[in-house]
Every structure is written in C-alpha cells, then in structure tokens.
TORKOL-4160 file (C-alpha; in steps of 0.2 Angstrom, whole numbers, padded with zeros to 4 digits, m for minus):
426
<pt num="1" X="0030" Y="m0171" Z="0055"/>
<pt num="2" X="0024" Y="m0189" Z="0056"/>
<pt num="3" X="0036" Y="m0200" Z="0051"/>
<pt num="4" X="0032" Y="m0215" Z="0039"/>
<pt num="5" X="0043" Y="m0230" Z="0035"/>
<pt num="6" X="0040" Y="m0239" Z="0018"/>
<pt num="7" X="0023" Y="m0237" Z="0017"/>
<pt num="8" X="0014" Y="m0250" Z="0005"/>
<pt num="9" X="0010" Y="m0243" Z="m0012"/>
<pt num="10" X="m0008" Y="m0245" Z="m0010"/>
<pt num="11" X="m0008" Y="m0232" Z="0004"/>
<pt num="12" X="0001" Y="m0219" Z="m0007"/>
<pt num="13" X="m0014" Y="m0211" Z="m0013"/>
<pt num="14" X="m0021" Y="m0209" Z="0005"/>
<pt num="15" X="m0004" Y="m0202" Z="0011"/>
<pt num="16" X="m0005" Y="m0188" Z="m0004"/>
<pt num="17" X="m0022" Y="m0181" Z="0003"/>
<pt num="18" X="m0021" Y="m0163" Z="0008"/>
<pt num="19" X="m0030" Y="m0158" Z="0025"/>
<pt num="20" X="m0049" Y="m0154" Z="0023"/>
<pt num="21" X="m0058" Y="m0141" Z="0030"/>
<pt num="22" X="m0078" Y="m0138" Z="0033"/>
<pt num="23" X="m0084" Y="m0130" Z="0018"/>
<pt num="24" X="m0102" Y="m0129" Z="0021"/>
<pt num="25" X="m0103" Y="m0114" Z="0033"/>
<pt num="26" X="m0089" Y="m0106" Z="0023"/>
<pt num="27" X="m0099" Y="m0107" Z="0008"/>
<pt num="28" X="m0115" Y="m0101" Z="0016"/>
<pt num="29" X="m0105" Y="m0086" Z="0021"/>
<pt num="30" X="m0097" Y="m0082" Z="0003"/>
<pt num="31" X="m0114" Y="m0084" Z="m0005"/>
<pt num="32" X="m0121" Y="m0072" Z="0008"/>
<pt num="33" X="m0107" Y="m0060" Z="0005"/>
<pt num="34" X="m0108" Y="m0060" Z="m0015"/>
<pt num="35" X="m0127" Y="m0058" Z="m0013"/>
<pt num="36" X="m0126" Y="m0041" Z="m0003"/>
<pt num="37" X="m0111" Y="m0034" Z="m0014"/>
<pt num="38" X="m0121" Y="m0038" Z="m0029"/>
<pt num="39" X="m0136" Y="m0029" Z="m0023"/>
<pt num="40" X="m0128" Y="m0015" Z="m0011"/>
<pt num="41" X="m0113" Y="m0013" Z="m0020"/>
<pt num="42" X="m0100" Y="m0001" Z="m0010"/>
<pt num="43" X="m0113" Y="m0001" Z="0004"/>
<pt num="44" X="m0110" Y="m0019" Z="0007"/>
<pt num="45" X="m0089" Y="m0017" Z="0004"/>
<pt num="46" X="m0090" Y="m0004" Z="0019"/>
<pt num="47" X="m0102" Y="m0015" Z="0030"/>
<pt num="48" X="m0090" Y="m0031" Z="0027"/>
<pt num="49" X="m0074" Y="m0022" Z="0030"/>
<pt num="50" X="m0080" Y="m0016" Z="0046"/>
<pt num="51" X="m0086" Y="m0034" Z="0051"/>
<pt num="52" X="m0072" Y="m0043" Z="0046"/>
<pt num="53" X="m0057" Y="m0032" Z="0047"/>
<pt num="54" X="m0062" Y="m0020" Z="0060"/>
<pt num="55" X="m0059" Y="m0003" Z="0049"/>
<pt num="56" X="m0074" Y="0009" Z="0046"/>
<pt num="57" X="m0068" Y="0015" Z="0028"/>
<pt num="58" X="m0073" Y="0032" Z="0023"/>
<pt num="59" X="m0065" Y="0030" Z="0004"/>
<pt num="60" X="m0061" Y="0012" Z="m0003"/>
<pt num="61" X="m0051" Y="0021" Z="m0016"/>
<pt num="62" X="m0032" Y="0023" Z="m0012"/>
<pt num="63" X="m0028" Y="0041" Z="m0016"/>
<pt num="64" X="m0014" Y="0044" Z="m0029"/>
<pt num="65" X="m0005" Y="0054" Z="m0016"/>
<pt num="66" X="m0005" Y="0040" Z="m0003"/>
<pt num="67" X="0002" Y="0028" Z="m0016"/>
<pt num="68" X="0016" Y="0041" Z="m0021"/>
<pt num="69" X="0021" Y="0043" Z="m0003"/>
<pt num="70" X="0023" Y="0025" Z="0001"/>
<pt num="71" X="0040" Y="0028" Z="m0007"/>
<pt num="72" X="0047" Y="0038" Z="0006"/>
<pt num="73" X="0042" Y="0024" Z="0019"/>
<pt num="74" X="0052" Y="0010" Z="0009"/>
<pt num="75" X="0071" Y="0008" Z="0015"/>
<pt num="76" X="0083" Y="0009" Z="0000"/>
<pt num="77" X="0089" Y="m0008" Z="0003"/>
<pt num="78" X="0071" Y="m0013" Z="0000"/>
<pt num="79" X="0069" Y="m0004" Z="m0014"/>
<pt num="80" X="0085" Y="m0011" Z="m0023"/>
<pt num="81" X="0080" Y="m0029" Z="m0018"/>
<pt num="82" X="0063" Y="m0026" Z="m0026"/>
<pt num="83" X="0070" Y="m0017" Z="m0042"/>
<pt num="84" X="0082" Y="m0033" Z="m0045"/>
<pt num="85" X="0068" Y="m0045" Z="m0043"/>
<pt num="86" X="0057" Y="m0033" Z="m0056"/>
<pt num="87" X="0071" Y="m0034" Z="m0068"/>
<pt num="88" X="0073" Y="m0054" Z="m0067"/>
<pt num="89" X="0055" Y="m0057" Z="m0067"/>
<pt num="90" X="0052" Y="m0045" Z="m0083"/>
<pt num="91" X="0067" Y="m0055" Z="m0092"/>
<pt num="92" X="0058" Y="m0072" Z="m0089"/>
<pt num="93" X="0041" Y="m0066" Z="m0095"/>
<pt num="94" X="0046" Y="m0055" Z="m0109"/>
<pt num="95" X="0053" Y="m0072" Z="m0118"/>
<pt num="96" X="0036" Y="m0079" Z="m0116"/>
<pt num="97" X="0030" Y="m0066" Z="m0129"/>
<pt num="98" X="0025" Y="m0076" Z="m0145"/>
<pt num="99" X="0028" Y="m0073" Z="m0162"/>
<pt num="100" X="0015" Y="m0073" Z="m0174"/>
<pt num="101" X="0018" Y="m0084" Z="m0189"/>
<pt num="102" X="0007" Y="m0088" Z="m0205"/>
<pt num="103" X="0005" Y="m0106" Z="m0209"/>
<pt num="104" X="0001" Y="m0112" Z="m0226"/>
<pt num="105" X="m0008" Y="m0128" Z="m0222"/>
<pt num="106" X="m0013" Y="m0131" Z="m0241"/>
<pt num="107" X="m0009" Y="m0121" Z="m0257"/>
<pt num="108" X="m0021" Y="m0105" Z="m0254"/>
<pt num="109" X="m0025" Y="m0108" Z="m0237"/>
<pt num="110" X="m0016" Y="m0096" Z="m0223"/>
<pt num="111" X="m0018" Y="m0099" Z="m0205"/>
<pt num="112" X="m0011" Y="m0089" Z="m0190"/>
<pt num="113" X="m0014" Y="m0086" Z="m0171"/>
<pt num="114" X="m0012" Y="m0068" Z="m0163"/>
<pt num="115" X="m0013" Y="m0063" Z="m0145"/>
<pt num="116" X="m0024" Y="m0051" Z="m0136"/>
<pt num="117" X="m0022" Y="m0044" Z="m0120"/>
<pt num="118" X="m0037" Y="m0048" Z="m0107"/>
<pt num="119" X="m0043" Y="m0029" Z="m0105"/>
<pt num="120" X="m0049" Y="m0029" Z="m0087"/>
<pt num="121" X="m0038" Y="m0038" Z="m0075"/>
<pt num="122" X="m0041" Y="m0040" Z="m0055"/>
<pt num="123" X="m0028" Y="m0042" Z="m0044"/>
<pt num="124" X="m0029" Y="m0047" Z="m0025"/>
<pt num="125" X="m0015" Y="m0046" Z="m0013"/>
<pt num="126" X="m0016" Y="m0053" Z="0006"/>
<pt num="127" X="m0011" Y="m0039" Z="0017"/>
<pt num="128" X="m0012" Y="m0042" Z="0037"/>
<pt num="129" X="0005" Y="m0052" Z="0046"/>
<pt num="130" X="0011" Y="m0056" Z="0029"/>
<pt num="131" X="0009" Y="m0042" Z="0016"/>
<pt num="132" X="0013" Y="m0051" Z="m0001"/>
<pt num="133" X="0021" Y="m0036" Z="m0012"/>
<pt num="134" X="0031" Y="m0049" Z="m0020"/>
<pt num="135" X="0015" Y="m0056" Z="m0029"/>
<pt num="136" X="0011" Y="m0038" Z="m0035"/>
<pt num="137" X="0027" Y="m0041" Z="m0045"/>
<pt num="138" X="0022" Y="m0057" Z="m0050"/>
<pt num="139" X="0004" Y="m0054" Z="m0057"/>
<pt num="140" X="0008" Y="m0034" Z="m0061"/>
<pt num="141" X="0022" Y="m0037" Z="m0072"/>
<pt num="142" X="0016" Y="m0050" Z="m0085"/>
<pt num="143" X="m0001" Y="m0040" Z="m0085"/>
<pt num="144" X="0008" Y="m0024" Z="m0091"/>
<pt num="145" X="0020" Y="m0035" Z="m0103"/>
<pt num="146" X="0003" Y="m0043" Z="m0111"/>
<pt num="147" X="m0004" Y="m0026" Z="m0113"/>
<pt num="148" X="m0019" Y="m0026" Z="m0102"/>
<pt num="149" X="m0029" Y="m0010" Z="m0102"/>
<pt num="150" X="m0033" Y="m0009" Z="m0084"/>
<pt num="151" X="m0026" Y="m0017" Z="m0069"/>
<pt num="152" X="m0034" Y="m0014" Z="m0052"/>
<pt num="153" X="m0028" Y="m0021" Z="m0036"/>
<pt num="154" X="m0038" Y="m0025" Z="m0019"/>
<pt num="155" X="m0029" Y="m0027" Z="m0003"/>
<pt num="156" X="m0036" Y="m0027" Z="0016"/>
<pt num="157" X="m0031" Y="m0011" Z="0025"/>
<pt num="158" X="m0026" Y="m0012" Z="0044"/>
<pt num="159" X="m0037" Y="m0006" Z="0058"/>
<pt num="160" X="m0033" Y="0011" Z="0055"/>
<pt num="161" X="m0037" Y="0010" Z="0036"/>
<pt num="162" X="m0020" Y="0010" Z="0030"/>
<pt num="163" X="m0012" Y="m0002" Z="0016"/>
<pt num="164" X="0007" Y="m0008" Z="0018"/>
<pt num="165" X="0018" Y="0004" Z="0010"/>
<pt num="166" X="0028" Y="m0009" Z="0002"/>
<pt num="167" X="0012" Y="m0015" Z="m0007"/>
<pt num="168" X="0008" Y="0002" Z="m0013"/>
<pt num="169" X="0026" Y="0007" Z="m0018"/>
<pt num="170" X="0027" Y="m0010" Z="m0028"/>
<pt num="171" X="0011" Y="m0007" Z="m0035"/>
<pt num="172" X="0015" Y="0010" Z="m0042"/>
<pt num="173" X="0031" Y="0004" Z="m0048"/>
<pt num="174" X="0024" Y="m0010" Z="m0060"/>
<pt num="175" X="0010" Y="0003" Z="m0067"/>
<pt num="176" X="m0006" Y="m0004" Z="m0058"/>
<pt num="177" X="m0020" Y="0008" Z="m0063"/>
<pt num="178" X="m0029" Y="0008" Z="m0046"/>
<pt num="179" X="m0028" Y="0001" Z="m0028"/>
<pt num="180" X="m0043" Y="m0001" Z="m0017"/>
<pt num="181" X="m0044" Y="m0004" Z="0001"/>
<pt num="182" X="m0054" Y="m0020" Z="0001"/>
<pt num="183" X="m0050" Y="m0037" Z="0007"/>
<pt num="184" X="m0057" Y="m0054" Z="0009"/>
<pt num="185" X="m0073" Y="m0061" Z="0001"/>
<pt num="186" X="m0080" Y="m0044" Z="m0002"/>
<pt num="187" X="m0064" Y="m0040" Z="m0013"/>
<pt num="188" X="m0067" Y="m0054" Z="m0023"/>
<pt num="189" X="m0086" Y="m0051" Z="m0025"/>
<pt num="190" X="m0082" Y="m0032" Z="m0030"/>
<pt num="191" X="m0070" Y="m0037" Z="m0045"/>
<pt num="192" X="m0083" Y="m0049" Z="m0050"/>
<pt num="193" X="m0099" Y="m0038" Z="m0050"/>
<pt num="194" X="m0092" Y="m0021" Z="m0051"/>
<pt num="195" X="m0099" Y="m0007" Z="m0039"/>
<pt num="196" X="m0100" Y="0012" Z="m0042"/>
<pt num="197" X="m0081" Y="0013" Z="m0036"/>
<pt num="198" X="m0074" Y="m0003" Z="m0044"/>
<pt num="199" X="m0075" Y="m0009" Z="m0061"/>
<pt num="200" X="m0078" Y="m0027" Z="m0065"/>
<pt num="201" X="m0064" Y="m0038" Z="m0069"/>
<pt num="202" X="m0062" Y="m0050" Z="m0084"/>
<pt num="203" X="m0051" Y="m0061" Z="m0076"/>
<pt num="204" X="m0046" Y="m0062" Z="m0057"/>
<pt num="205" X="m0029" Y="m0066" Z="m0049"/>
<pt num="206" X="m0021" Y="m0068" Z="m0032"/>
<pt num="207" X="m0018" Y="m0078" Z="m0018"/>
<pt num="208" X="m0027" Y="m0080" Z="m0001"/>
<pt num="209" X="m0034" Y="m0087" Z="0013"/>
<pt num="210" X="m0048" Y="m0102" Z="0013"/>
<pt num="211" X="m0062" Y="m0088" Z="0012"/>
<pt num="212" X="m0052" Y="m0080" Z="m0003"/>
<pt num="213" X="m0052" Y="m0097" Z="m0013"/>
<pt num="214" X="m0069" Y="m0101" Z="m0009"/>
<pt num="215" X="m0073" Y="m0083" Z="m0016"/>
<pt num="216" X="m0064" Y="m0086" Z="m0032"/>
<pt num="217" X="m0073" Y="m0101" Z="m0035"/>
<pt num="218" X="m0089" Y="m0091" Z="m0034"/>
<pt num="219" X="m0083" Y="m0079" Z="m0045"/>
<pt num="220" X="m0079" Y="m0091" Z="m0059"/>
<pt num="221" X="m0096" Y="m0099" Z="m0057"/>
<pt num="222" X="m0103" Y="m0080" Z="m0059"/>
<pt num="223" X="m0095" Y="m0081" Z="m0076"/>
<pt num="224" X="m0078" Y="m0071" Z="m0072"/>
<pt num="225" X="m0061" Y="m0081" Z="m0076"/>
<pt num="226" X="m0049" Y="m0085" Z="m0062"/>
<pt num="227" X="m0030" Y="m0087" Z="m0063"/>
<pt num="228" X="m0033" Y="m0105" Z="m0057"/>
<pt num="229" X="m0040" Y="m0116" Z="m0043"/>
<pt num="230" X="m0030" Y="m0114" Z="m0027"/>
<pt num="231" X="m0028" Y="m0120" Z="m0009"/>
<pt num="232" X="m0016" Y="m0118" Z="0005"/>
<pt num="233" X="0004" Y="m0117" Z="0000"/>
<pt num="234" X="0015" Y="m0132" Z="m0001"/>
<pt num="235" X="0031" Y="m0140" Z="m0003"/>
<pt num="236" X="0038" Y="m0157" Z="m0007"/>
<pt num="237" X="0056" Y="m0161" Z="m0004"/>
<pt num="238" X="0066" Y="m0176" Z="m0011"/>
<pt num="239" X="0083" Y="m0178" Z="m0002"/>
<pt num="240" X="0096" Y="m0191" Z="m0002"/>
<pt num="241" X="0113" Y="m0191" Z="0009"/>
<pt num="242" X="0121" Y="m0177" Z="m0003"/>
<pt num="243" X="0109" Y="m0164" Z="0005"/>
<pt num="244" X="0112" Y="m0151" Z="0018"/>
<pt num="245" X="0100" Y="m0153" Z="0032"/>
<pt num="246" X="0100" Y="m0137" Z="0039"/>
<pt num="247" X="0095" Y="m0131" Z="0022"/>
<pt num="248" X="0081" Y="m0144" Z="0019"/>
<pt num="249" X="0074" Y="m0139" Z="0036"/>
<pt num="250" X="0074" Y="m0121" Z="0031"/>
<pt num="251" X="0065" Y="m0124" Z="0016"/>
<pt num="252" X="0052" Y="m0135" Z="0025"/>
<pt num="253" X="0048" Y="m0120" Z="0038"/>
<pt num="254" X="0048" Y="m0107" Z="0025"/>
<pt num="255" X="0031" Y="m0116" Z="0017"/>
<pt num="256" X="0026" Y="m0120" Z="0036"/>
<pt num="257" X="0026" Y="m0103" Z="0041"/>
<pt num="258" X="0013" Y="m0097" Z="0028"/>
<pt num="259" X="m0002" Y="m0104" Z="0037"/>
<pt num="260" X="m0008" Y="m0117" Z="0049"/>
<pt num="261" X="m0017" Y="m0127" Z="0034"/>
<pt num="262" X="0000" Y="m0127" Z="0024"/>
<pt num="263" X="0008" Y="m0143" Z="0021"/>
<pt num="264" X="0024" Y="m0149" Z="0019"/>
<pt num="265" X="0030" Y="m0167" Z="0013"/>
<pt num="266" X="0049" Y="m0173" Z="0015"/>
<pt num="267" X="0054" Y="m0189" Z="0005"/>
<pt num="268" X="0070" Y="m0199" Z="0006"/>
<pt num="269" X="0077" Y="m0216" Z="0003"/>
<pt num="270" X="0087" Y="m0215" Z="0020"/>
<pt num="271" X="0079" Y="m0214" Z="0037"/>
<pt num="272" X="0096" Y="m0206" Z="0045"/>
<pt num="273" X="0093" Y="m0192" Z="0032"/>
<pt num="274" X="0076" Y="m0188" Z="0040"/>
<pt num="275" X="0083" Y="m0190" Z="0058"/>
<pt num="276" X="0095" Y="m0176" Z="0054"/>
<pt num="277" X="0083" Y="m0166" Z="0045"/>
<pt num="278" X="0071" Y="m0166" Z="0060"/>
<pt num="279" X="0085" Y="m0161" Z="0073"/>
<pt num="280" X="0087" Y="m0146" Z="0062"/>
<pt num="281" X="0068" Y="m0143" Z="0060"/>
<pt num="282" X="0067" Y="m0142" Z="0080"/>
<pt num="283" X="0082" Y="m0130" Z="0081"/>
<pt num="284" X="0076" Y="m0117" Z="0068"/>
<pt num="285" X="0059" Y="m0117" Z="0073"/>
<pt num="286" X="0063" Y="m0111" Z="0091"/>
<pt num="287" X="0070" Y="m0094" Z="0082"/>
<pt num="288" X="0055" Y="m0091" Z="0070"/>
<pt num="289" X="0044" Y="m0076" Z="0075"/>
<pt num="290" X="0029" Y="m0087" Z="0067"/>
<pt num="291" X="0033" Y="m0102" Z="0076"/>
<pt num="292" X="0015" Y="m0106" Z="0081"/>
<pt num="293" X="0009" Y="m0105" Z="0063"/>
<pt num="294" X="0024" Y="m0116" Z="0057"/>
<pt num="295" X="0020" Y="m0129" Z="0072"/>
<pt num="296" X="0002" Y="m0130" Z="0066"/>
<pt num="297" X="0007" Y="m0132" Z="0049"/>
<pt num="298" X="0020" Y="m0147" Z="0053"/>
<pt num="299" X="0005" Y="m0157" Z="0062"/>
<pt num="300" X="m0002" Y="m0159" Z="0045"/>
<pt num="301" X="0013" Y="m0162" Z="0037"/>
<pt num="302" X="0022" Y="m0180" Z="0034"/>
<pt num="303" X="0041" Y="m0187" Z="0032"/>
<pt num="304" X="0042" Y="m0202" Z="0022"/>
<pt num="305" X="0055" Y="m0216" Z="0019"/>
<pt num="306" X="0054" Y="m0225" Z="0002"/>
<pt num="307" X="0064" Y="m0239" Z="m0006"/>
<pt num="308" X="0074" Y="m0227" Z="m0017"/>
<pt num="309" X="0073" Y="m0211" Z="m0026"/>
<pt num="310" X="0064" Y="m0217" Z="m0041"/>
<pt num="311" X="0050" Y="m0221" Z="m0028"/>
<pt num="312" X="0052" Y="m0204" Z="m0020"/>
<pt num="313" X="0048" Y="m0197" Z="m0039"/>
<pt num="314" X="0032" Y="m0207" Z="m0042"/>
<pt num="315" X="0025" Y="m0202" Z="m0025"/>
<pt num="316" X="0028" Y="m0183" Z="m0030"/>
<pt num="317" X="0020" Y="m0185" Z="m0045"/>
<pt num="318" X="0006" Y="m0193" Z="m0037"/>
<pt num="319" X="0005" Y="m0179" Z="m0025"/>
<pt num="320" X="0009" Y="m0165" Z="m0038"/>
<pt num="321" X="0016" Y="m0153" Z="m0026"/>
<pt num="322" X="0015" Y="m0133" Z="m0030"/>
<pt num="323" X="0033" Y="m0133" Z="m0025"/>
<pt num="324" X="0045" Y="m0147" Z="m0029"/>
<pt num="325" X="0064" Y="m0146" Z="m0021"/>
<pt num="326" X="0077" Y="m0160" Z="m0028"/>
<pt num="327" X="0090" Y="m0159" Z="m0013"/>
<pt num="328" X="0099" Y="m0174" Z="m0022"/>
<pt num="329" X="0116" Y="m0176" Z="m0031"/>
<pt num="330" X="0109" Y="m0179" Z="m0047"/>
<pt num="331" X="0094" Y="m0167" Z="m0047"/>
<pt num="332" X="0096" Y="m0163" Z="m0066"/>
<pt num="333" X="0095" Y="m0181" Z="m0071"/>
<pt num="334" X="0079" Y="m0182" Z="m0063"/>
<pt num="335" X="0070" Y="m0170" Z="m0073"/>
<pt num="336" X="0062" Y="m0181" Z="m0087"/>
<pt num="337" X="0054" Y="m0190" Z="m0073"/>
<pt num="338" X="0045" Y="m0175" Z="m0067"/>
<pt num="339" X="0027" Y="m0175" Z="m0074"/>
<pt num="340" X="0018" Y="m0165" Z="m0060"/>
<pt num="341" X="0023" Y="m0150" Z="m0051"/>
<pt num="342" X="0022" Y="m0132" Z="m0051"/>
<pt num="343" X="0038" Y="m0126" Z="m0050"/>
<pt num="344" X="0055" Y="m0135" Z="m0047"/>
<pt num="345" X="0071" Y="m0132" Z="m0038"/>
<pt num="346" X="0086" Y="m0142" Z="m0043"/>
<pt num="347" X="0100" Y="m0144" Z="m0030"/>
<pt num="348" X="0106" Y="m0139" Z="m0013"/>
<pt num="349" X="0107" Y="m0120" Z="m0018"/>
<pt num="350" X="0090" Y="m0118" Z="m0026"/>
<pt num="351" X="0079" Y="m0112" Z="m0010"/>
<pt num="352" X="0061" Y="m0111" Z="m0014"/>
<pt num="353" X="0063" Y="m0093" Z="m0008"/>
<pt num="354" X="0072" Y="m0090" Z="m0023"/>
<pt num="355" X="0055" Y="m0093" Z="m0035"/>
<pt num="356" X="0045" Y="m0084" Z="m0022"/>
<pt num="357" X="0055" Y="m0067" Z="m0024"/>
<pt num="358" X="0068" Y="m0065" Z="m0036"/>
<pt num="359" X="0074" Y="m0079" Z="m0048"/>
<pt num="360" X="0061" Y="m0073" Z="m0061"/>
<pt num="361" X="0050" Y="m0087" Z="m0063"/>
<pt num="362" X="0031" Y="m0084" Z="m0056"/>
<pt num="363" X="0027" Y="m0090" Z="m0040"/>
<pt num="364" X="0008" Y="m0091" Z="m0043"/>
<pt num="365" X="0007" Y="m0109" Z="m0043"/>
<pt num="366" X="m0007" Y="m0123" Z="m0043"/>
<pt num="367" X="m0008" Y="m0131" Z="m0027"/>
<pt num="368" X="m0020" Y="m0145" Z="m0019"/>
<pt num="369" X="m0015" Y="m0159" Z="m0034"/>
<pt num="370" X="m0019" Y="m0145" Z="m0048"/>
<pt num="371" X="m0004" Y="m0146" Z="m0054"/>
<pt num="372" X="m0008" Y="m0163" Z="m0063"/>
<pt num="373" X="m0018" Y="m0151" Z="m0075"/>
<pt num="374" X="m0014" Y="m0133" Z="m0072"/>
<pt num="375" X="0001" Y="m0123" Z="m0075"/>
<pt num="376" X="0007" Y="m0108" Z="m0064"/>
<pt num="377" X="0004" Y="m0090" Z="m0069"/>
<pt num="378" X="0014" Y="m0084" Z="m0086"/>
<pt num="379" X="0012" Y="m0071" Z="m0099"/>
<pt num="380" X="0000" Y="m0083" Z="m0108"/>
<pt num="381" X="m0013" Y="m0082" Z="m0091"/>
<pt num="382" X="m0016" Y="m0063" Z="m0097"/>
<pt num="383" X="m0019" Y="m0065" Z="m0113"/>
<pt num="384" X="m0032" Y="m0073" Z="m0126"/>
<pt num="385" X="m0026" Y="m0082" Z="m0142"/>
<pt num="386" X="m0037" Y="m0078" Z="m0158"/>
<pt num="387" X="m0034" Y="m0089" Z="m0173"/>
<pt num="388" X="m0036" Y="m0082" Z="m0192"/>
<pt num="389" X="m0038" Y="m0090" Z="m0209"/>
<pt num="390" X="m0037" Y="m0082" Z="m0226"/>
<pt num="391" X="m0042" Y="m0093" Z="m0242"/>
<pt num="392" X="m0039" Y="m0088" Z="m0259"/>
<pt num="393" X="m0048" Y="m0094" Z="m0275"/>
<pt num="394" X="m0035" Y="m0109" Z="m0277"/>
<pt num="395" X="m0037" Y="m0113" Z="m0258"/>
<pt num="396" X="m0056" Y="m0114" Z="m0259"/>
<pt num="397" X="m0054" Y="m0126" Z="m0273"/>
<pt num="398" X="m0041" Y="m0136" Z="m0264"/>
<pt num="399" X="m0051" Y="m0140" Z="m0248"/>
<pt num="400" X="m0068" Y="m0137" Z="m0252"/>
<pt num="401" X="m0073" Y="m0154" Z="m0259"/>
<pt num="402" X="m0067" Y="m0162" Z="m0242"/>
<pt num="403" X="m0077" Y="m0150" Z="m0233"/>
<pt num="404" X="m0093" Y="m0154" Z="m0243"/>
<pt num="405" X="m0091" Y="m0171" Z="m0240"/>
<pt num="406" X="m0088" Y="m0170" Z="m0220"/>
<pt num="407" X="m0102" Y="m0158" Z="m0218"/>
<pt num="408" X="m0114" Y="m0169" Z="m0229"/>
<pt num="409" X="m0109" Y="m0184" Z="m0218"/>
<pt num="410" X="m0113" Y="m0173" Z="m0202"/>
<pt num="411" X="m0130" Y="m0168" Z="m0210"/>
<pt num="412" X="m0125" Y="m0150" Z="m0209"/>
<pt num="413" X="m0131" Y="m0146" Z="m0227"/>
<pt num="414" X="m0129" Y="m0127" Z="m0224"/>
<pt num="415" X="m0112" Y="m0129" Z="m0220"/>
<pt num="416" X="m0110" Y="m0137" Z="m0237"/>
<pt num="417" X="m0119" Y="m0126" Z="m0247"/>
<pt num="418" X="m0108" Y="m0111" Z="m0240"/>
<pt num="419" X="m0094" Y="m0120" Z="m0249"/>
<pt num="420" X="m0103" Y="m0127" Z="m0264"/>
<pt num="421" X="m0110" Y="m0109" Z="m0269"/>
<pt num="422" X="m0091" Y="m0102" Z="m0268"/>
<pt num="423" X="m0084" Y="m0117" Z="m0279"/>
<pt num="424" X="m0099" Y="m0114" Z="m0293"/>
<pt num="425" X="m0095" Y="m0096" Z="m0293"/>
<pt num="426" X="m0078" Y="m0100" Z="m0299"/>
C-alpha cells in the first residue's frame, strides 16, 4: 500500500479515483457476444462456453437430480452455517415489507401505494476460484420474500461441466426456480434476450468481473433493469489508536483477496497506527492462499494520514466506499456524519465478513463511488410500487377547480375538460 501523509485537500479527489481499465476492447467483445446470443440463442451460448470456459456443454440446464444430489456433497457444518445465515438474512429482509396505508389527502380523495413483485428475476453467481454461494442467499431470499414468480440462476461450470455443489445446495434451499450452467458475458446476454432454453428476465442481479459488469450495462441499454452499476469490490477503513491492528489488516486483506482490481483504503489520524497495521498486513499476507491476488490489489491501494478523524470521515464521504469500517473508539457517534457508503461496520468486532455472510444485511452493494446515489440490494429491489387513488363526488368537487386552473395554465385543455365534465354532472 502506498502511504500518503497529510495530502492537501485539493488533492483528495484525485486520491479517491479507482483504478481504470481499458474498455475499448472489452466493449467490443461484449457487443459481439450479445449480437451472437440474440441471433443464435443456445448455439451461441454453447460456443462461448467452449471458448471462454473450455467446457463443451451438452445441456445448459442443470437437472433437478444434480441440484438435489448437491446436498450429499455438503458437510453438515457448512449446511448449519448456511442455515444460520439464511435465518438472519430472512429476519432482516422480512422487516422491510411495507404495509399499505390509505392517505386521505383532501376530504373525499384517498391515495395509497402497493407493492408488486417483479415477475422474472435473473441472478448471476460467479463460480471459479471463489464460488459465491453466499450471494445466492443475498439475492434469492429477498426475491422469494417479495413474491417473484420466476427466479433463474446462471453460474459458470468447471471444465468438467459441473457446478459447485454449495451453489446448487443454496439455490435449492432458497427456492430458485431453475439453474443454468452458463457464465460470463453470455449468461447476461441470455437473460437479456432469452433463448429457447432460458427465459428472458425482467431484472438482472449479481456480481462479477469486469466482463460481467460491462455486460450488465449493455443489458440495461437493451431495456433490462439491473440491480445497480458495479465495479471491483472495495473497503475503506478509518482507524484510530483504539483499533486492533491485526483486525484491521485482516479486514483489508479480506477485500484485497477478491481480485487484483479490488481496492482497499486505510485512513488514520496517526501514522504510527498505519505502521502497526502495515506490519500485520505483511505477516498475514504470507499465509494467504490467494496471496498473489491480494498483493496485486494492494498495489492499487492507499494508506493515508489525515489531520483528524473528522477529516477521515470527510474523505470517506468523497470516496463513497462499498464497505466502510469504523475501527474507532467512538464509532457510533460518527454515524450522523456518514453520508455516502454502501454498508457500515462499527467498532473493532464488526468485521466486513459478517455482512458478507451472516449478520443479515445484504452484501450486494454499490461500488466505484455509486454509493453517492445508489443503495445496496434490499427487498425493494425486487418489487415495483404502484400508486392508487379514489375520488368521491365530494373529492372531485374539492380539488377539481384547482386542477382546472392548473391545466389551463399549462394549455392542456383536454386535461381541464376531464374535470369540467365531471363537475358539471354534479
């Protein structure tokens, strides 16, 4: 990590910039895959699975038997852990169900709002070296609670054509409708257009690498809603003298191991704190199985000393991190000052891993500064809100004259006439 001491405020914005990637070739590739999938359907999906994943798929659909058999391949301890996480996630998201209430805005004018589930949900789950079965919980559970009728899941197979059993077990546990052995750009394209095998989704969810992220943007441009714009995973930690350096180092590495393009930022008001954390980082890094990945991420990362903790919060709000950890003695008192963050972890024992797996909050969060304007996934992500209004005779008489005046001022006389006719009838 690059250490920076008391940077000038005019340089803060530059320090908050994420690593950039060359997008020209990436966008060309995504565009080509989308064109082929739209034109050739399942044939293109199999072609790109062979090209990108080196697997010759006979069937794109994972059979019900394979899904049910996955349970036999999961240790009891892991099943219990998944069940614990499922229970907590359900508790947190059930509380988000909004009760509908009628509001009388004027005598005789009743208005209310009701939720309707988005009918067809597409979920993308990365496989490979980090099969994110936890994301199946984070997306499948609120989708089911919202009442979505169809929830399909795409995830890449290994070179033998098999899906990680933990993904299949969790998909079955939360009630995913169907699972498909498709990864990367072609999976997002399939859910965007639909094929003979895969249904078209109304909204696509899920994390992924730069290829999946670019594909989701094309899906959005093609008229399919997505959960949010996304980029590589990230964490920002504010640490003072009260922090446990080994805890902070572990939290930094937990994000750095996601991918070489991940970024971690460490802020403190004390250089000695950064130095102690740096020693722990080097020590823990040696023991990580994903050491090489984490090392690359750390090259994109920064440790910054600012004048005080208030400046650290200001910097964090400009950065707008996906995850914000407050490893400080007065973490809860800082809450009102936090304006931009995906999810916040308070105090020395609130590790980011808790939110990733089992505390109950959703770990699908805005990255790349989008926390300035986007929220993380919640129950609301899977529903639409429809408003209703009912006017009685008294109601149209009470607000009709105001509507007539406003419509005429906007020179929309048909609007005015719709009210005038009703008033005259009374």
